[in-house]
N, C-alpha and C positions, 0 to 999 in steps of 0.2 A: 638221784635224784629220786625224788621225794615217790610215792605209791598213791595216785587220786582213789584214797578211802572216799566211800560211800557216792564212785559213780557206781555205773550201772552200766548193759550193754546189753538193750533189747535181745529179746531171738530173732524178735520181726528183723535187729536190725544187724544180726549176724549172717541170718537165711538167703535177708538180699547182697549183701555180701559175697557170700560164698559160691548163689547163683549170676551174681553181676563177671566174678572171678574165675567160676571155673572153664572156660574156653582160652584162655591163661596157661592151664595144669598138664595141657596135651605136651609129651616131653620131646613134640620138637620147637614151640612157642619156645619151653624152657629151654631148650640146645642156642636157642635164638635171644630172648632176655640174656643169656648169659654170655653168650658174643657179645652185646651190647652195652653189658655190664663194662668192658674190657676196654672200648675205640667202638669210634664213632662206626658207623656200614654202608655201602649203599645197595641197596632189596637186590642188585647186581652180585655183590661182594657176597652176600650171604645168603644165596642159590652158593654162588661156587661152594662155600666152604658147605654147607651141607646140606650138597647135592641134588641138592629140588628149583626150581623155576620161579625164574626169575616172579613170575605170576604169585605161583604159591606158598614167598614169604614179603609182600608187599604189604 
């Protein structure tokens, strides 16, 4: 795949993306994302797998 030479990403765009995705960086969120990567799970299943309440993972 060729590199997009000459394409630049504005610092403001990087800052906005970092701010937008920051809540997903917590360990529990990462655990849930990784669990969902392998298969679909209901919030009840995720709660059981993570030891959290269904409300906390929904």
